[in-house]
Structure formats: structure tokens, C-alpha cells
C-alpha positions as CSV (number, residue, x, y, z in Angstrom):
1,M,0.0,0.0,0.0
2,S,1.2,3.5,-0.8
3,A,2.2,5.9,2.0
4,F,-0.8,8.1,1.6
5,G,-3.0,4.9,1.3
6,L,-1.6,3.9,4.8
7,L,-2.5,7.4,6.0
8,K,-6.2,6.7,5.3
9,T,-6.0,3.7,7.6
10,W,-4.8,5.8,10.6
11,P,-7.3,5.9,13.6
12,V,-7.3,9.7,13.2
13,S,-10.1,11.8,11.8
14,D,-8.2,14.4,9.8
15,P,-4.4,13.8,9.8
16,A,-2.2,16.4,8.0
17,V,1.1,15.1,6.5
18,A,3.7,16.6,4.2
19,V,6.8,15.1,2.5
20,I,9.6,17.5,1.8
21,G,12.7,17.3,-0.5
22,P,15.6,19.7,-1.1
23,G,13.4,21.7,-3.5
24,G,10.4,22.0,-1.2
25,V,7.2,20.1,-0.6
26,L,6.9,16.9,-2.7
27,A,3.4,15.8,-1.4
28,I,0.9,17.1,1.1
29,E,-2.4,15.9,2.4
30,G,-4.9,17.0,5.0
31,P,-6.1,20.3,6.5
32,D,-3.9,23.3,6.9
33,D,-5.5,24.7,10.0
34,P,-3.3,25.8,12.9
35,R,-2.7,22.9,15.4
36,P,-0.5,22.5,18.4
37,W,3.1,21.3,17.7
38,A,3.7,20.3,21.3
39,S,7.3,19.2,21.8
40,V,8.2,19.7,18.1
41,T,8.4,23.3,19.4
42,K,11.8,22.3,20.8
43,L,13.2,22.2,17.3
44,V,12.3,25.8,16.6
45,S,13.4,26.9,20.1
46,A,16.8,25.1,19.5
47,Y,17.1,26.8,16.1
48,T,16.5,30.2,17.8
49,V,19.3,29.5,20.2
50,L,21.6,28.3,17.5
51,L,21.0,31.4,15.4
52,S,21.9,33.5,18.5
53,V,25.1,31.4,18.7
54,Q,25.8,32.1,15.1
55,R,25.4,35.9,15.7
56,G,27.8,35.7,18.6
57,D,25.2,36.7,21.2
58,V,25.7,33.5,23.2
59,D,28.2,30.6,23.2
60,L,27.4,27.0,23.5
61,G,29.9,26.8,26.4
62,D,28.3,29.7,28.3
63,P,27.0,28.7,31.8
64,A,23.3,28.1,31.9
65,G,21.0,26.2,34.2
66,P,22.4,24.4,37.3
67,P,26.1,24.7,38.4
68,G,28.4,23.2,35.9
69,S,25.8,23.2,33.1
70,T,26.1,25.1,29.9
71,V,23.9,26.1,26.9
72,R,25.1,22.9,25.2
73,H,24.0,20.7,28.1
74,L,20.5,22.2,28.2
75,L,20.0,21.8,24.4
76,A,21.2,18.2,24.6
77,H,19.0,17.3,27.6
78,A,22.3,16.6,29.5
79,S,22.1,19.3,32.2
80,G,20.6,17.0,34.8
81,V,17.5,19.2,35.1
82,G,14.4,17.3,35.7
83,P,11.6,16.8,33.2
84,D,9.3,19.5,34.4
85,D,11.2,21.0,37.4
86,P,14.4,23.1,37.1
87,A,15.9,21.3,40.1
88,A,18.8,19.1,39.1
89,L,18.4,15.3,39.3
90,S,22.0,14.5,38.5
91,P,25.3,16.3,37.7
92,P,25.6,17.7,34.1
93,G,26.8,15.3,31.5
94,R,25.9,12.2,33.5
95,R,22.5,11.2,32.1
96,R,20.1,12.1,29.3
97,V,17.1,13.5,31.2
98,Y,14.5,14.7,28.7
99,S,13.5,18.1,30.1
100,N,10.9,20.6,29.3
101,A,12.1,22.7,32.2
102,G,15.6,22.8,30.7
103,F,14.3,24.5,27.6
104,E,12.4,27.0,29.7
105,V,15.5,27.7,31.8
106,L,17.5,28.2,28.6
107,A,15.0,30.6,27.1
108,R,14.9,32.7,30.2
109,D,18.7,32.8,30.5
110,L,18.9,33.8,26.8
111,A,16.1,36.3,26.5
112,E,14.3,36.6,29.8
113,D,10.6,37.3,28.9
114,T,11.2,38.0,25.2
115,F,12.2,34.6,23.8
116,G,9.0,34.5,21.7
117,E,9.9,37.8,20.1
118,L,13.4,36.5,19.4
119,M,12.0,33.4,17.8
120,A,9.6,35.4,15.7
121,E,12.4,37.8,14.6
122,T,15.0,35.2,13.8
123,V,13.1,32.1,12.7
124,L,9.4,32.6,12.0
125,A,9.6,35.9,10.0
126,P,12.6,35.0,7.8
127,L,11.0,31.6,6.9
128,H,7.6,33.3,6.4
129,L,5.8,31.2,9.0
130,A,3.1,33.8,9.2
131,R,0.5,31.6,10.9
132,T,2.8,30.1,13.5
133,H,3.1,31.5,17.0
134,L,4.8,30.6,20.3
135,G,1.9,31.1,22.7
136,G,3.4,29.5,25.8
137,S,6.4,27.4,26.8
138,P,9.5,27.3,24.5
139,A,9.4,23.5,25.2
140,H,5.9,22.9,23.8
141,G,3.9,26.1,23.1
142,I,3.9,26.6,19.3
143,T,0.7,26.4,17.3
144,G,0.8,26.6,13.5
145,P,-0.4,24.9,10.3
146,L,1.2,22.0,8.4
147,S,2.4,24.2,5.6
148,D,4.5,26.2,8.1
149,L,5.9,23.0,9.7
150,A,6.8,21.7,6.3
151,R,8.6,25.0,5.5
152,F,10.5,24.7,8.7
153,G,11.3,21.0,7.8
154,H,12.7,22.3,4.5
155,E,14.9,24.7,6.4
156,L,16.3,21.8,8.5
157,L,16.9,19.7,5.4
158,A,18.4,22.5,3.3
159,P,19.5,25.3,5.7
160,S,19.3,28.9,4.5
161,L,19.5,30.7,7.9
162,L,22.0,28.6,9.8
163,G,25.5,28.0,8.5
164,P,26.9,24.5,7.7
165,V,29.2,24.2,10.7
166,L,26.4,24.8,13.3
167,S,23.9,22.8,11.2
168,R,26.2,19.8,11.2
169,E,26.9,20.2,14.9
170,A,23.2,20.4,15.8
171,A,22.6,17.0,14.1
172,T,25.7,15.4,15.7
173,V,25.4,13.4,19.0
174,Q,26.3,15.6,22.0
175,F,27.8,13.9,25.1
176,P,27.9,10.5,23.4
177,G,27.1,7.4,25.3
178,L,24.5,8.8,27.7
179,D,21.6,6.6,28.5
180,G,18.1,7.9,29.2
181,I,14.3,7.5,28.7
182,L,12.8,8.5,25.4
183,P,9.3,9.5,26.3
184,G,6.8,7.0,25.0
185,Y,9.5,4.5,24.0
186,G,11.3,3.6,27.2
187,R,15.0,3.4,28.1
188,Q,17.4,3.8,25.3
189,S,21.1,2.9,25.6
190,P,22.4,5.2,24.3
191,N,19.8,7.9,24.1
192,D,21.4,10.0,21.4
193,W,20.6,13.7,21.1
194,G,22.1,16.6,19.2
195,L,21.6,20.3,20.0
196,G,17.9,20.2,20.5
197,F,17.4,17.5,17.8
198,E,16.7,13.9,18.8
199,I,19.0,11.6,16.8
200,R,17.7,8.2,15.7
201,G,20.9,6.3,16.0
202,H,20.1,2.7,16.6
203,K,17.2,3.2,19.1
204,S,14.6,0.5,19.3
205,P,11.7,0.9,19.6
206,H,11.5,4.3,17.9
207,W,8.9,6.5,16.3
208,T,10.7,6.8,12.9
209,G,10.9,3.8,10.5
210,S,13.3,1.0,10.4
211,A,14.5,2.3,7.0
212,N,15.3,5.7,8.4
213,S,19.1,6.2,8.5
214,P,20.8,6.4,11.9
215,R,21.5,10.1,11.1
216,T,17.8,10.9,11.0
217,F,17.0,13.7,13.4
218,G,13.8,15.5,14.5
219,H,11.2,15.3,17.3
220,F,7.7,14.2,18.0
221,G,5.1,15.8,20.2
222,K,2.3,14.9,22.7
223,S,-0.2,16.4,20.3
224,G,0.4,13.6,17.7
225,S,2.9,15.8,15.8
226,F,6.3,14.9,14.4
227,L,9.0,16.1,12.1
228,W,11.9,14.0,10.9
229,V,14.7,14.8,8.6
230,D,16.8,12.0,7.0
231,P,19.9,13.6,5.5
232,D,20.9,10.3,3.8
233,A,17.6,10.0,2.0
234,N,17.5,13.8,1.4
235,L,13.9,13.8,2.7
236,A,11.8,15.2,5.6
237,C,8.3,14.3,6.8
238,A,6.0,16.5,8.9
239,C,2.8,15.5,10.6
240,L,0.1,17.2,12.6
241,A,-2.3,14.4,13.4
242,G,-4.8,16.3,15.5
243,R,-4.9,13.4,18.0
244,D,-2.9,13.1,21.2
245,F,0.1,10.7,21.1
246,G,-0.8,7.2,22.3
247,E,-0.7,3.5,21.2
248,W,-2.3,4.5,17.8
249,A,1.1,6.2,16.9
250,S,2.5,2.7,16.3
251,V,1.4,3.4,12.7
252,W,4.2,6.0,12.3
253,P,7.2,3.7,11.6
254,E,5.5,1.8,8.8
255,F,4.3,5.1,7.3
256,S,7.8,6.5,7.5
257,D,9.2,3.4,5.7
258,A,6.6,3.8,3.0
259,I,7.6,7.4,2.5
260,L,11.2,6.5,2.1
261,T,10.3,3.7,-0.4
262,E,8.3,6.1,-2.5
263,F,10.2,9.3,-2.3
264,A,13.8,8.7,-1.5
């Protein structure tokens, strides 16, 4: 069955999915109404921070978060900060603790109460994501349509704002070898992460497909959203399902494999 044939079998009333190549959107299906991106927000927040690094406003080695932690630690979920509490659970660089609180701490350290304005100025406006807005936490507060998520996915696949050195570093494992819990998929050893980008590596189980290369990076969200970028296949795939993440999302890997078969 084709990828978009599989999409019609999802237990979701109105999923919205786009496939993106180096030249832009290759295929798109579903409504284009603004929907919550949930933790896919972290990709945009990380990009905002990386652009600040590129401009020289901040350095990845600058102190941020608990003692001994840096901007790099916070982006890579290696600061030791707890999932939803800024209190440290472990020393920096010891464990991969997936942390919403870490992104909130980083945003405050970087721009105090104006992180949303910084994101709009440096990412949303230049990419013409006119219907996308950060309305809450920099960890999970973006709402926007599929067309905007696809446009951002194209930026990650073929960067125009971020230079090649930082783009490569963001998609490279930071603090290699750290174990941790991948929400929804259990303990991963190692639980690879880049600078805000989750890296597939050899994780199993995983929300991307078995055909996705180990270099695939991206994020999924509690709202049933995801964005993956596979640099080996030169493809990206974006989804705003409109249904909260749950057991039904077991359809994602087969769908991703079908996308790779048809479009790579």
C-alpha cells in the first residue's frame, strides 16, 4: 500500500502530513488549520538559540542552568535538570534526562521574557511562517499549520539561515554514550541527542521507520505531531495528526518506511 494509502487507515479523523525534499514540498495531504506542535516546538526553540550562537550573542559553552551546566548541556538534555522541574536530578553530563524545564530555563537565560519575540524575529519571520506563533512554553507552546511546519522542515533539510558548521553540529550526537528515557518508547542505551534535535541512531523501539538512517533527526510531540529529517535520503516528513500521542502512533514507523520507499 502507498504511504498516503496507509495514512487513510490511521485511527485519526483528519491527519495532515507533508513530504519535503531539497526543492520543497513533494506531497501534502490533510487540512492546513493551525494545530499544536507540542514538543516539536523544541526544534524551533533550539534553532532560535543556534542562530543566537551564530550571531555571537551567546556561546554553547556559556554557563546556563544548574552549576556546571552550559547552553550545550541544556540543548542536549544533558544538564541534569528534571523533566518539568528546574531542580537538578543529576550532575551535568551524567544522564540524558529529557527536560521541558531545561528549555524553559535556557529561554529565560537567553532572552528573559522576550524569547517568543526573538523566535519570531530570527526564525518565524525569515521563513515566512506567518501563521505560526509561540503562545506559551518554549518547550511545547507553538501552534501553527502543516504548511509552516513543512517550511521549517525544509529549512532543516536545506538550511538557509544557519551556517553549515552549526547545522552539522546540531545534528551530531552531543555527550555520546548517555543513557536515558525516550518518552513513550522507554529506556534507550544510548539515548542519542544533538543540539535540540533527537537523533535516531540505533534506538529501538522508535517513532521513525526501520528504513530511516541512523543520522535521521527530529522530534515528535504529545499532540500527535512529528517532524523527521533524514539527510541520507534527502527527505523530511512532517505530521500534525490532531490526536494526542498514544498507542495509535504505532502506525508511524510503517508510514515512514513507505515514505522512504516512494520518495527517496
